[in-house]
VOBA-1610 file (N, C-alpha, C; in pm, whole numbers, padded with zeros to 5 digits, always signed):
BEGIN
Met+00083-00141+00021Met+00014-00008-00027Met+00097+00126+00026Ser+00046+00211-00100Ser+00120+00325-00084Ser+00019+00468-00104His+00105+00597-00044His-00015+00714-00067His+00100+00806-00126Pro+00056+00885-00205Pro+00131+00974-00266Pro+00177+01120-00208Ser+00116+01139-00096Ser+00162+01228+00010Ser+00288+01179+00126Phe+00302+01037+00134Phe+00368+00971+00212Phe+00483+00983+00188Asp+00626+01035+00280Asp+00759+00997+00211Asp+00811+00998+00354Ala+00973+00973+00335Ala+01038+00988+00471Ala+01055+01112+00551Glu+01025+01211+00488Glu+00997+01342+00527Glu+00875+01366+00655Val+00789+01287+00591Val+00648+01281+00715Val+00733+01240+00811Arg+00730+01090+00791Arg+00787+01027+00919Arg+00897+01094+01009Arg+00997+01161+00953Arg+01094+01197+01022Arg+01052+01336+01082Val+00932+01409+01056Val+00906+01521+01117Val+00751+01456+01222Ala+00719+01356+01169Ala+00623+01300+01303Ala+00693+01284+01427His+00821+01210+01414His+00914+01164+01500His+00943+01269+01582Leu+00997+01400+01499Leu+01067+01487+01596Leu+00955+01549+01662Met+00799+01559+01614Met+00670+01604+01707Met+00689+01530+01825Ala+00698+01393+01810Ala+00677+01297+01897Ala+00774+01312+02034Asp+00883+01351+01991Asp+01018+01333+02082Asp+00972+01499+02122Ala+00927+01597+02084Ala+00950+01734+02141Ala+00832+01702+02254Ala+00695+01644+02216Ala+00606+01685+02291Ala+00634+01539+02411Arg+00691+01441+02438Arg+00745+01375+02510Arg+00858+01450+02612Ser+00918+01553+02569Ser+01018+01620+02649Ser+00993+01709+02717Val+00850+01768+02672Val+00776+01895+02745Val+00698+01836+02854Ile+00629+01702+02814Ile+00522+01618+02882Ile+00561+01574+03024Leu+00688+01467+03014Leu+00732+01396+03069Leu+00760+01470+03247Pro+00856+01591+03244Pro+00862+01655+03396Pro+00707+01708+03473Phe+00606+01682+03400Phe+00502+01698+03438Phe+00419+01554+03520Phe+00418+01443+03446Phe+00373+01332+03497Phe+00383+01307+03582Arg+00303+01294+03683Arg+00312+01237+03865Arg+00411+01318+03923Gly+00411+01450+03898Gly+00496+01530+03967Gly+00427+01664+04055Asn+00437+01748+04089Asn+00381+01864+04182Asn+00378+01950+04079Ala+00419+01979+04025Ala+00384+02088+03909Ala+00279+02134+03812Leu+00188+02020+03837Leu+00101+02034+03741Leu-00044+02110+03764Asp-00065+02206+03668Asp-00163+02281+03705Asp-00271+02256+03636Thr-00391+02148+03704Thr-00507+02136+03654Thr-00616+02219+03658Gln-00670+02221+03519Gln-00773+02308+03529Gln-00876+02215+03449Ser-01058+02287+03447Ser-01126+02213+03358Ser-01189+02297+03272Lys-01208+02244+03129Lys-01231+02327+03016Lys-01437+02317+03017Leu-01484+02219+03098Leu-01653+02205+03113Leu-01648+02308+03240Ala-01785+02417+03215Ala-01799+02467+03300Ala-01923+02367+03430Gly-02010+02264+03345Gly-02079+02180+03416Gly-02037+02041+03412Gly-01883+02020+03410Gly-01818+01892+03410Gly-01698+01884+03431Tyr-01620+01805+03404Tyr-01512+01748+03435Tyr-01395+01711+03293Asp-01323+01825+03239Asp-01262+01818+03108Asp-01164+01886+03163Pro-01060+01802+03236Pro-00935+01874+03278Pro-00810+01887+03122Val-00767+02056+03163Val-00647+02016+03081Val-00537+02079+03161Thr-00422+02095+03119Thr-00290+02109+03207Thr-00214+02199+03102Ile-00133+02260+03196Ile-00012+02317+03095Ile+00073+02205+03038Ala+00082+02100+03060Ala+00148+01999+02974Ala+00101+02015+02851Asp-00056+01992+02864Asp-00103+02000+02733Asp-00087+02110+02624Arg-00110+02212+02674Arg-00044+02314+02622Arg+00084+02348+02563Ala+00174+02306+02657Ala+00311+02303+02640Ala+00335+02232+02499Ala+00277+02067+02519Ala+00324+01997+02410Ala+00285+01997+02291Glu+00128+02083+02264Glu+00112+02096+02145Glu+00201+02235+02074Glu+00228+02321+02157Glu+00318+02445+02138Glu+00444+02380+02104Ala+00487+02302+02130Ala+00641+02250+02078Ala+00620+02185+01959Met+00496+02098+01946Met+00455+02016+01841Met+00453+02150+01697Arg+00352+02194+01731Arg+00359+02334+01635Arg+00465+02381+01595Lys+00548+02430+01683Lys+00683+02478+01639Lys+00779+02394+01549Val+00754+02238+01557Val+00803+02201+01475Val+00783+02160+01336Leu+00638+02194+01365Leu+00573+02219+01191Leu+00619+02323+01132Ala+00609+02413+01214Ala+00642+02560+01140Ala+00781+02561+01092Glu+00870+02501+01127Glu+01015+02540+01122Glu+00990+02408+00990His+00961+02312+00979His+00982+02206+00871His+00841+02186+00774Arg+00753+02211+00767Arg+00643+02176+00706Arg+00552+02309+00723Pro+00580+02414+00690Pro+00488+02532+00709Pro+00336+02559+00635Asp+00355+02435+00518Asp+00239+02469+00428Asp+00178+02395+00463Asp+00174+02298+00552Asp+00087+02210+00603Asp-00060+02294+00715Ala-00158+02253+00697Ala-00264+02307+00804Ala-00250+02229+00921Val-00302+02278+01030Val-00294+02238+01155Val-00431+02220+01259Leu-00452+02115+01308Leu-00565+02097+01365Leu-00535+02031+01498Gly-00538+02112+01603Gly-00486+02049+01741Gly-00596+02114+01836Glu-00619+01981+01945Glu-00682+02025+02064Glu-00703+02162+02123Glu-00578+02202+02202Glu-00573+02318+02236Glu-00581+02462+02180Phe-00545+02439+02054Phe-00502+02591+01954Phe-00582+02583+01893Gly-00687+02492+01829Gly-00743+02478+01703Gly-00702+02486+01574His-00723+02506+01478His-00711+02541+01332His-00640+02627+01264Lys-00519+02578+01190Lys-00419+02691+01153Lys-00430+02619+00987Ala-00483+02717+00873Ala-00508+02701+00768Ala-00376+02663+00685Gly-00366+02565+00577Gly-00249+02542+00507Gly-00278+02577+00364Thr-00172+02522+00276Thr-00167+02516+00132Thr-00147+02371+00068Ser-00120+02297+00141Ser-00057+02184+00070Ser-00156+02073+00065Gly-00263+02108+00081Gly-00416+02027+00092Gly-00401+01912+00227Leu-00270+01906+00285Leu-00246+01810+00411Leu-00302+01882+00556Thr-00304+01815+00651Thr-00334+01858+00774Thr-00306+01753+00882Trp-00200+01806+00992Trp-00151+01771+01088Trp-00278+01790+01217Val-00333+01658+01235Val-00411+01641+01349Val-00353+01617+01493Leu-00377+01673+01554Leu-00267+01650+01697Leu-00325+01660+01816Asp-00367+01582+01924Asp-00390+01563+02045Asp-00254+01561+02147Pro-00248+01657+02203Pro-00091+01672+02285Pro-00099+01562+02417Ile-00186+01565+02460Ile-00226+01450+02582Ile-00362+01361+02552Asp-00381+01276+02511Asp-00517+01223+02451Asp-00522+01130+02606Gly-00646+01147+02681Gly-00658+01091+02827Gly-00598+01184+02915Thr-00650+01280+02922Thr-00595+01378+03034Thr-00651+01307+03202Arg-00782+01296+03164Arg-00794+01241+03285Arg-00691+01103+03358Gly-00663+01036+03280Gly-00558+00901+03280Gly-00405+01001+03330Phe-00412+01059+03291Phe-00256+01173+03321Phe-00309+01227+03468Val-00377+01314+03496Val-00361+01342+03617Val-00378+01266+03741Ser-00427+01133+03699Ser-00433+01042+03791Ser-00333+00935+03824Gly-00222+00977+03714Gly-00080+00928+03720Gly-00099+00742+03634Thr-00218+00719+03577Thr-00237+00598+03499Thr-00136+00635+03394Pro-00067+00528+03317Pro-00004+00563+03205Pro-00057+00513+03068Thr-00191+00524+03061Thr-00300+00486+02940Thr-00323+00643+02861Trp-00236+00778+02873Trp-00250+00858+02790Trp-00139+00872+02702Gly-00179+00935+02595Gly-00082+00922+02507Gly-00067+01083+02398Val+00023+01089+02340Val+00038+01177+02237Val-00008+01121+02105Leu-00094+01188+02063Leu-00190+01171+01896Leu-00115+01262+01802Ile-00073+01218+01692Ile-00042+01287+01545Ile-00077+01206+01443Ala-00124+01250+01378Ala-00185+01197+01276Ala-00176+01299+01150Leu-00177+01221+01003Leu-00132+01332+00895Leu-00257+01287+00761Ser-00356+01399+00758Ser-00481+01335+00684Ser-00469+01460+00561Asp-00560+01370+00457Asp-00598+01474+00346Asp-00743+01451+00330Ala-00811+01467+00211Ala-00926+01506+00186Ala-01024+01366+00221Asp-00949+01247+00254Asp-01017+01168+00285Asp-00995+01065+00401Gly-00936+01160+00496Gly-00884+01093+00628Gly-00748+01095+00663Pro-00717+01017+00755Pro-00582+00994+00794Pro-00494+00873+00733Phe-00359+00895+00686Phe-00288+00811+00616Phe-00193+00769+00697Tyr-00162+00844+00801Tyr-00035+00821+00877Tyr-00070+00829+01027Gly-00013+00809+01126Gly-00056+00830+01252Gly+00069+00768+01345Ile+00064+00823+01484Ile+00128+00784+01586Ile+00077+00801+01704Ile+00095+00720+01792Ile-00006+00678+01924Ile+00137+00670+02014Asp+00204+00771+02072Asp+00328+00782+02165Asp+00253+00785+02318Gln+00320+00679+02387Gln+00339+00663+02547Gln+00463+00713+02582Pro+00469+00855+02638Pro+00631+00873+02655Pro+00674+00822+02788Tyr+00581+00768+02874Tyr+00661+00719+03026Tyr+00676+00578+02999Ile+00597+00476+02988Ile+00656+00356+02933Ile+00756+00349+02807Gly+00772+00460+02717Gly+00841+00440+02630Gly+00820+00401+02515Glu+00691+00364+02490Glu+00653+00292+02414Glu+00539+00410+02258Arg+00587+00361+02127Arg+00562+00448+02028Arg+00487+00354+01927Phe+00392+00354+01886Phe+00290+00297+01789Phe+00283+00385+01691Glu+00342+00317+01528Glu+00311+00404+01427Glu+00248+00343+01318Gly+00171+00433+01238Gly+00079+00350+01120Gly+00145+00435+01003Ala+00135+00356+00886Ala+00220+00439+00795Ala+00148+00357+00652Pro+00158+00405+00530Pro+00125+00327+00400Pro+00205+00216+00381Asp+00337+00215+00419Asp+00443+00107+00439Asp+00418+00015+00566Gly+00316+00011+00647Gly+00324-00088+00755Gly+00311-00017+00865Ala+00290-00119+00972Ala+00261-00059+01099Ala+00377-00126+01198Arg+00439-00043+01312Arg+00528-00068+01397Arg+00530-00022+01529Met+00616-00079+01602Met+00637-00002+01755Met+00775+00005+01800Thr+00803+00061+01860Thr+00914+00057+01956Thr+00877+00066+02109Gly+00971+00024+02173Gly+00928-00017+02351Gly+01049-00075+02407Pro+01063-00059+02520Pro+01118-00117+02627Pro+01199-00284+02557Leu+01123-00343+02497Leu+01159-00470+02429Leu+01237-00465+02282Gly+01231-00349+02245Gly+01295-00286+02136Gly+01176-00301+01985Pro+01192-00292+01883Pro+01105-00243+01776Pro+01041-00364+01724Arg+00956-00378+01672Arg+00857-00490+01626Arg+00765-00434+01532Glu+00725-00523+01421Glu+00610-00489+01343Glu+00451-00525+01412Leu+00360-00410+01331Leu+00202-00436+01427Leu+00133-00564+01363His+00053-00637+01420His-00034-00730+01359His-00204-00738+01429Thr-00279-00693+01384Thr-00398-00722+01475Thr-00424-00876+01490Ile-00525-00913+01570Ile-00499-01044+01629Ile-00598-01115+01511Ala-00599-01244+01503Ala-00656-01333+01383Ala-00819-01332+01425Pro-00904-01355+01329Pro-01064-01347+01350Pro-01070-01452+01429Arg-01180-01443+01558Arg-01254-01515+01655Arg-01387-01467+01687Asp-01450-01551+01744Asp-01590-01510+01743Asp-01590-01421+01854Leu-01704-01324+01855Leu-01724-01224+01945Leu-01707-01274+02092Ser-01762-01410+02110Ser-01787-01465+02222Ser-01637-01506+02337Ala-01539-01498+02226Ala-01409-01502+02275Ala-01304-01380+02260Ala-01419-01274+02238Ala-01329-01169+02214Ala-01306-01068+02343Ile-01198-00957+02346Ile-01154-00876+02413Ile-01200-00735+02392Ile-01274-00683+02452Ile-01345-00552+02449Ile-01289-00442+02517Leu-01227-00311+02445Leu-01195-00212+02545Leu-01324-00064+02540Thr-01300+00010+02627Thr-01345+00153+02624Thr-01275+00217+02731Thr-01313+00361+02725Thr-01273+00453+02835Thr-01341+00459+02917Phe-01455+00528+02906Phe-01558+00533+03023Phe-01666+00449+03051Pro-01713+00382+03181Pro-01808+00283+03167Pro-01946+00355+03136Glu-01991+00491+03154Glu-02070+00547+03075Glu-02065+00547+02917Val-01945+00554+02864Val-01924+00567+02728Val-02017+00709+02675Gly-02077+00729+02657Gly-02143+00852+02644Gly-02310+00897+02677Ser-02382+00894+02550Ser-02520+00886+02609Ser-02535+00758+02626Ala-02706+00775+02685Ala-02762+00652+02722Ala-02762+00540+02593Ala-02789+00633+02513Ala-02796+00511+02383Ala-02671+00483+02361Asp-02546+00534+02357Asp-02411+00504+02328Asp-02381+00393+02453Gln-02451+00416+02554Gln-02382+00303+02668Gln-02420+00191+02668Ser-02573+00184+02606Ser-02675+00078+02574Ser-02598-00002+02452Gly-02552+00083+02359Gly-02463+00001+02275Gly-02335-00058+02272Phe-02311+00009+02351Phe-02171-00066+02403Phe-02220-00207+02495Gln-02300-00201+02568Gln-02328-00294+02668Gln-02366-00419+02603Ala-02439-00379+02501Ala-02495-00498+02389Ala-02384-00584+02304Val-02283-00481+02301Val-02171-00557+02242Val-02095-00651+02371Ala-02052-00555+02472Ala-01974-00611+02541Ala-02044-00751+02655Ser-02190-00717+02648Ser-02235-00885+02717Ser-02163-01019+02632Lys-02186-01005+02499Lys-02161-01120+02422Lys-01999-01135+02395Ala-01926-01044+02479Ala-01762-01081+02433Ala-01718-01151+02572Gln-01598-01191+02556Gln-01569-01267+02651Gln-01495-01179+02819Leu-01470-01058+02746Leu-01399-00987+02847Leu-01408-00791+02809Ala-01450-00747+02899Ala-01458-00596+02890Ala-01343-00510+02990Arg-01260-00415+02950Arg-01200-00353+03022Arg-01206-00210+03006Tyr-01227-00116+03114Tyr-01252+00014+03108Tyr-01086+00080+03110Gly-01121+00246+03124Gly-00999+00341+03139Gly-00891+00324+03055Met-00889+00293+02931Met-00798+00247+02843Met-00750+00368+02768Asp-00826+00490+02777Asp-00775+00587+02681Asp-00704+00561+02549Cys-00652+00623+02477Cys-00586+00610+02331Cys-00513+00462+02350Tyr-00454+00445+02475Tyr-00397+00290+02445Tyr-00466+00184+02462Gly-00585+00195+02439Gly-00650+00065+02411Gly-00643+00070+02282Tyr-00654+00163+02162Tyr-00643+00153+02035Tyr-00488+00091+02005Ala-00395+00150+02045Ala-00255+00061+02029Ala-00246-00079+02091Leu-00291-00105+02183Leu-00342-00248+02209Leu-00399-00335+02095Leu-00527-00267+02042Leu-00572-00341+01932Leu-00477-00351+01814Ala-00411-00267+01810Ala-00287-00256+01682Ala-00202-00371+01702Ala-00164-00376+01852Ala-00062-00474+01891Ala-00128-00595+01880Gly-00240-00647+01822Gly-00287-00785+01864Gly-00303-00810+01973Gln-00336-00755+02082Gln-00397-00792+02219Gln-00529-00813+02247Val-00604-00696+02183Val-00751-00716+02200Val-00839-00717+02056Asp-00970-00744+02042Asp-01034-00751+01940Asp-01113-00592+01884Leu-01157-00529+01998Leu-01253-00466+01974Leu-01205-00289+02057Val-01234-00197+02019Val-01240-00082+02116Val-01386-00007+02054Val-01461-00005+02129Val-01594+00091+02073Val-01595+00206+02198Glu-01638+00329+02144Glu-01611+00434+02202Glu-01742+00557+02120Ala-01751+00658+02207Ala-01868+00762+02130Ala-01789+00904+02198Gly-01856+01025+02151Gly-01833+01132+02205Gly-01686+01185+02152Leu-01607+01142+02060Leu-01512+01177+02029Leu-01514+01290+01914Gln-01368+01358+01913Gln-01301+01451+01841Gln-01254+01383+01741Ser-01221+01455+01632Ser-01133+01426+01522Ser-01014+01381+01561Tyr-00969+01480+01667Tyr-00808+01452+01730Tyr-00817+01364+01811Asp-00918+01295+01839Asp-00894+01183+01955Asp-00903+01008+01859Ile-00920+01086+01738Ile-00952+00937+01652Ile-00841+00910+01524Gln-00828+01027+01491Gln-00742+00985+01350Gln-00628+00929+01367Ala-00523+00966+01458Ala-00396+00897+01479Ala-00444+00747+01508Pro-00528+00728+01566Pro-00580+00561+01638Pro-00616+00477+01497Ile-00682+00578+01404Ile-00740+00497+01285Ile-00604+00438+01171Ala-00503+00570+01179Ala-00403+00510+01116Ala-00328+00409+01169Val-00301+00378+01275Val-00193+00272+01316Val-00305+00125+01294Ile-00438+00155+01343Ile-00485+00040+01343Ile-00547-00016+01212Gln-00559+00086+01091Gln-00557+00041+00985Gln-00396-00008+00915Ala-00308+00027+00971Ala-00171-00031+00937Ala-00161-00144+00956Ala-00201-00186+01078Ala-00185-00304+01158Ala-00285-00422+01085Gly-00356-00395+00995Gly-00464-00473+00939Gly-00580-00475+00971Gly-00623-00366+01116Gly-00780-00347+01145Gly-00849-00279+01086Ile-00991-00205+01122Ile-01096-00143+01052Ile-01114-00056+01160Val-01152+00066+01131Val-01221+00131+01202Val-01343+00253+01171Thr-01453+00218+01212Thr-01552+00282+01125Thr-01672+00374+01249Asp-01764+00442+01194Asp-01853+00440+01325Asp-01955+00344+01332Trp-02075+00359+01401Trp-02144+00239+01439Trp-02243+00192+01332Gln-02230+00297+01209Gln-02320+00253+01097Gln-02229+00216+00994Gly-02130+00177+01018Gly-02000+00135+00894Gly-01939+00211+00811Gly-01977+00365+00822Gly-01929+00496+00760Gly-01745+00539+00799Pro-01736+00634+00760Pro-01605+00695+00819Pro-01605+00724+00960Ala-01477+00741+01013Ala-01507+00779+01161Ala-01383+00861+01211His-01330+00932+01106His-01233+01028+01136His-01276+01176+01200Glu-01416+01207+01131Glu-01461+01324+01211Glu-01495+01312+01335Gly-01482+01210+01407Gly-01525+01206+01567Gly-01660+01117+01560Gly-01721+01178+01682Gly-01859+01073+01719Gly-01817+00962+01767Arg-01903+00867+01737Arg-01909+00724+01774Arg-01791+00666+01681Ala-01730+00539+01733Ala-01611+00476+01690Ala-01631+00322+01716Leu-01604+00256+01609Leu-01612+00061+01624Leu-01488+00055+01558Ala-01367+00032+01668Ala-01241+00022+01616Ala-01232-00167+01652Ala-01207-00219+01506Ala-01200-00393+01521Ala-01068-00440+01469Ala-01020-00556+01484Ala-00911-00600+01451Ala-00907-00656+01317Asn-01028-00699+01271Asn-01028-00790+01135Asn-01166-00745+01089Arg-01215-00784+00966Arg-01354-00762+00918Arg-01449-00848+00980Glu-01422-00942+00990Glu-01505-01033+01090Glu-01543-01022+01196Ile-01467-00984+01281Ile-01551-00966+01418Ile-01588-00810+01452His-01566-00712+01337His-01571-00560+01296His-01772-00606+01238Ala-01771-00711+01143Ala-01921-00734+01121Ala-01997-00770+01202Gln-01970-00846+01342Gln-02035-00896+01404Gln-02063-00784+01550Ala-02004-00727+01547Ala-02005-00592+01634Ala-02150-00507+01574Leu-02089-00447+01460Leu-02159-00361+01375Leu-02266-00409+01361Glu-02353-00565+01357Glu-02466-00582+01376Glu-02522-00544+01497Ile-02451-00522+01595Ile-02541-00529+01708Ile-02573-00362+01733Leu-02469-00298+01686Leu-02413-00142+01729Leu-02536-00048+01614Gln-02545-00108+01499Gln-02637-00072+01410Gln-02759-00009+01457Lys-02804-00087+01566Lys-02941-00071+01601Lys-02959+00052+01697Tyr-02851+00080+01726Tyr-02841+00210+01851Tyr-02812+00353+01771
//
C-alpha cells in the first residue's frame, strides 16, 4: 500500500514532534508542578499546562519543517495551510488518566488529506512505547525493542476482548450499544484512553468501542490500526475520522459481528 503524500520526510517530522512532546510532558507526569483546570463549567474535562506546552512544541516543529501544511490541535484549534494536508494533534489524549497517574494517556499525531488520515503515531512517553501506522506498514518501539504490528486473527465475539475508556461511554444510547456488544464478549476492560487503540493494533484485543469523540481523538488511532490490518468505522459502518462514535476492530469478521449489534443504536 502506498500514498502519494507519504515519504521519509513525513515520518521524520512526525517523530520530531513526538520527541518534542515527550520532552515537554514527562517532567509534569506524576509530579507536583501540574496545574490542572477544567474546560467544562458543568463537568470535568481537565486540561493542564503540559497539554498546551506539548502542542506548542509540536506546532513549532511544523512551523519550521512543514509550514505549508494545515494544523488542527485540541488546544489551539485550526491553522490553515496550502498543501492539502492537515496534521491533527492531541497533545495528551486521556488527560484524566494523566492527572491520576495512569500510563494510558498518549500523544496523538495524524496526517490526513480529504479522505482521512493516512499516517499516525500513538506515543506513550512514560513507558517509552511508540506505535506508528503508515502506508508502508505498522510498527512500534518500546522497552523490548522494535517490532511490526499486526492485529489479532479472527475469532468469534464470544471469545473477544473489548475495551473502552468510560463505563458510561457517552449518552444513554451509546452506553446501551456498548453494553450490548460487551455482554456477548469474553472480557470488557475500561479506562484505556488511546492506549486501547494501541493494544488493538498490537494484537492484544479485538475491539474498541467509543462515542463522543473529536477528530483529534481518533485520527491517529485510525491510521495505526488500519496499517496493522484492522478497521475503524462509525457505528453505522461509515467513516469515523470526524469523530463521534467509533468501532475499531482487529479484522473484518469481528467488525461485522459488532457492527450488526451497534447499528441498532
